[in-house]
N, C-alpha and C positions, 0 to 999 in steps of 0.2 A: 402847772397852769390848769390842767384838766379839772382838778378838784375846786380850784378857785373860781373857775367859770361856772361850775355847777352851783356853788354857793351864791354867786351873783344872780344866777337864774332863779334860785329859790327865793332870794331876798327881793327880787324885782317886784315892785308894787303892782305892776300890771298882771303878774301871775298870782292870782288869788286862789284859783281852783286847779288842782293837779290830778291828772289821770295817771295811775300807776299800773304797770303790767310787766309781764315777762314772756318767756318763750313757751311754745307747745311742749307737751310731755313734761309737765311740772315735776320737779324733784326738790330736794332739800334746800339747795342754794336759791333756786327761783322762789320758792314759797317763803323762806326765811327773809330773803332780801326784799321781796314785795311788802311783807308785813312790817319789817323794820323801817323801810323807807316811808311807809304810810305814817308810822309813829313819829319819825323825824319831822315830816312835813307838818303834822298836827302841832308838834311842839314849837315849830317855827311860825305858827299862827295861820297856817294854810288849810283850806278845805281839800279833802281827798276823796276820789272815787276810784275804787279798784275795778279793773277790767281784765280779769284773768282769762286766758284762752280756754280754760276748762275748769271743772269743779276741783275742789281740794282733793288730792289723792287720800285714800283711806288711812295710809300710814301716818299722815300729819294732822288728822282730824282732832287729835288731843290738844293741839295748840290753841291758845286764846285767840278769839276772833276768827277761828277757822271757817265759820259760816259765811264770813265776808268774802272768802275766796270761792266765788260761785259764778260760773259762766252765764252771760246774758244771751238770750235767744237772738236779740237784735242789737249788735254792738254799735250800730250807726246812730248818729244824732245826739251823742252824749255831749253835754256842755262842759267845757274845760278851757283853761287858758294855756296850759303847758302839759306835755306828756313826759313821763319818766319811765324809761324802759331799763330794767335791771337784768343782768345775767343773760343778755340776748345778743348774739353775734351779728345778727342781720335782721332787718325789719321784716323780711319774708318769713322768718321763723315764728311770727305771730299767728300764722294760720288765718282762720276765719275772722279774727278780730282786727286784722290789718285795716279793714274797711272803716273801723271806728277811729283810726288815727288820722288827724288832719295834717297833711304835710306842710301846710301853710302856717302852722303854729309851732312854737318851740318844741323840739324833741331833745330831751336830755338822755344821753346814752351812757349808762354806767355798767362797765363790764370788765372781765379779767381774762378773756380768751384772746389768744394770740391771733386768731382768725377773724377778729372783729372787723367789720367793713366800714366803721366810722360813718354810720348813716345819719347821725344826729346833727342838729344845729349846734349842740354842745356835746363834746365827746370826752369822757374820762375813762380811758382804757389802761388797766394796770396788769399786764400778764404776769408780773412777779408776785402778785398777791394770790393767796390760796383760793379766794372765792369773792364774789360780789358782796357777800355779807361782810367780809373783812373791810372792803372799801367803805361800806356804810358805817361801820364802827369808826373809822378814821374821820368820816364826815361829822358824826356826832361830836367827836373830840375837837375837831377844828372849829365847829360852830358853838362850842361850849354848851352843848345840850346834855341834860342828864340821861343816863341809860338806866331805865327801870328794869326790874326783874323780868318783866314780860318781854321787853325789847332785847335783853341779854339772852333770853331763851331763843328768840328768832335768829339772832346772829350766831349763837352757838350751834344751832341746828344747821345753818348754812356752812359753817366751818367744818363741823363733824362729818357731814355727808360728803362734801366736796373734797375732803382730804382722805376719804376712805378710813375714817376713824383714826386720823393722824398717821397713816402709813404710806400715803402717796408722796411722790417727790416734791409736790407743791407745799409740803409741810416744812415750816422754818421755825427758828427759835422765836421769832416774833409771833408766829401763829400760836405757839404754846403760851406765850406771855399774855396774848389777848384772851385765849381760852381760860387761863387762870383768873384773869380779872372778871370775866363773865361769870365764872363759877362762884366767885366771891359775892355775887349779887344774890346768892341763895339757891343756885341751881343744884340739882341732884344728877350728876353724870351717869350713875348706874341706872336710875329710872329712865332717863332720856334714851340711853342706849337700848334698853330693853324694849321700850315703846317702838323704836324704829326698826331694830334688827332682830328682835326675838318675839315678834307677834305673829309669826307665820301660822297659817291655818293648815289643817290636814290636807285640804285640796291643793294648796300651793306647793306643799312638799311632794304630793303625788305628781303634780305638774312638773316639778323639778326632776323627778325620776324619769319622766317621759322625755324631757329635754336632754338630759344627760345620756339617754340611750341613742341620741343622734350625734354624740360627740365624735369628732373626726380630727385627724392631724395630717400634716404633710409627712412625707417619708422621713425627712430629717428631724421632725418633731418641733420645728421652729414656729409653726402656725397651727393653732387649734381653733375649732369652731363648732357651734351648735345651731340647730334650727328651732324656731318657735312658730308653730303654725296656728291659724285660727281654729282648726279642728282640735288641736291640743287644748287650747284655752276653753273651748266649748265643752269638751268632754270632762274637763276637771272643774267646771264652773268657776273659772278664774278670769282675770283681766290682764291686759298687758302690763298694768302697774305691778302685778305680782312678780314680774320677771326682771325688774330693774337690776337686781344683784346677781342674776344667774351668770353673767359674763365673767364673774370672778372665778368661777370653777375651772374653765379651760385655761384662764390666765395663771392659775396656781400650779399647773403641771410643770414639772422640772424641765427646763430647756426651752419652754415656749417664749417667744419674743413678741408675737402678735396673737391676740385672742379676738374672736369675732362672734357676735350673735346676730343671726339673720332672723328678724322678727316680721311676720306677716301682719302688718297693721290693718290692711284690708285687701280684698282680692286685687292682685296685680300691683300692690304697693308694699315694698319691703324696707323696713327700718334696719339700718346696719349700725350696730354698736361696735366700736373698736377700742381695745385697750392694749397696752404694750408693757414690756419689761426691758431692762438693760439699755434704756435711753433711746429706743426706737421711736421716731417721730411719726405717729399714726395720723397726726393732723394733716400731714402732707397727702396721705392717702385719702382722707375724708374730703379735703379740699379739691382733689382731682375729680371727685364725683359730686361736687357742689355742696359739700357739707363743711364741717369745721369743728373746732373745740380746742382741746389742749394737745400738747405733744404726746402725752401718755394716755389720753382719754378723749376720743372724738366720735363723730358719727355722721351719717348721711342717709338720705332716703332715695331709693331708686324704684323705677317702674319695671315690672317683669315678674317672673316666677322666682321662687327661692333658688331653684337650681340655676336659673339663668344669671341671677344676681351673684350667686356664689361663684360661678365660673369667672365672671368679669372681675369681681373684687379680688379673688385669689391670684389672678394673673398679675395684677398690679401690686398686691401685697408681697408676692415672691420677688417681684422686681425691686421693690423698696428695700428688701433685705439684701438683695444681691449687690446693689451699688448705690443705694440711697437716692436714686433719681428715677422718677416715674416717667417712663417714655410712652409713646403711642399717640393717641388722639389728644387734641387740646383739652384743657381742663373744662369740665362742665360748668354751666351757670348754676346758681343756687336754686333750690326748690326740689320738686319731685321730678327726677330725670329718667329718661329711658336709658338703658345701659348701652354701652358701646364695647364691642369686642375688639380684639387685636392683640397680637403677641407682644410680650414685653420687649422693649428695645432700650438699651442703655445709651443715654445721650451724653455721657461723660466724655 
């Protein structure tokens, strides 16, 4: 029913102009899904305005129409009939552009995260799909709209990045079938992979060396984590975008079940990226601190110093591994939250 309701909203004659956006900290699925959705709406005869929360990350500037993914200084007052939010678990994840979304107008929520809050007037949430880009692929098919080479590239980028190059647990036989069809549109998988994963600068590799020098693990080796500070970024002339794949290094250590990257987004604000192995559900950990995502890949944002946030998150991470129940204080509300300490207690 979710997809059918989305199609009804798209075909509604009252909805002539659509606003399309996604979450803060743009990555492959957000970028690919936004651009693919814009193409679908245009093919459906609609007008489209993109309102991204930030400019296109450097990694994806090779994409067609990349210049359209540009943040607006004042997101308020944009004229549209319906908003389409892709790959966004919660409307609070829009950051500063939230003020440009009219809650009195239709909001179409297309997402694949299990932690989605169903904030839209129309909700299509599919946790079993690899990414939001895959959902949009099915939308093209259901509406009998042609997928051009350009659109195939957008969707392929979404799938490639959100499946970790087809190695994460969200990769299915159907995912490979879709990727195969997209490649048949004339895509070059080798070139795409190199543009995304092999374009590292000398400064970003130097930054990685600094980050790995902070690598630490629990005594039993089940949790590994790194720090990324603003001082590191400045000294290596890098940005937070350069660190997106760094969390994969502690995750690759034998025996690690939870890997964590503590990123100092600004003074007193720490972005926490969480990844897991062996079926550990880090989404439960992220949700406790007001974040969300997938069972094997989630995140949250907390207020405090890196050491303070590290202490609080590790307490709950150890508890999660101990008995799969996070005890202590009630789950935080979404957004940027002050940390809460407290010993782990098993509620089982």
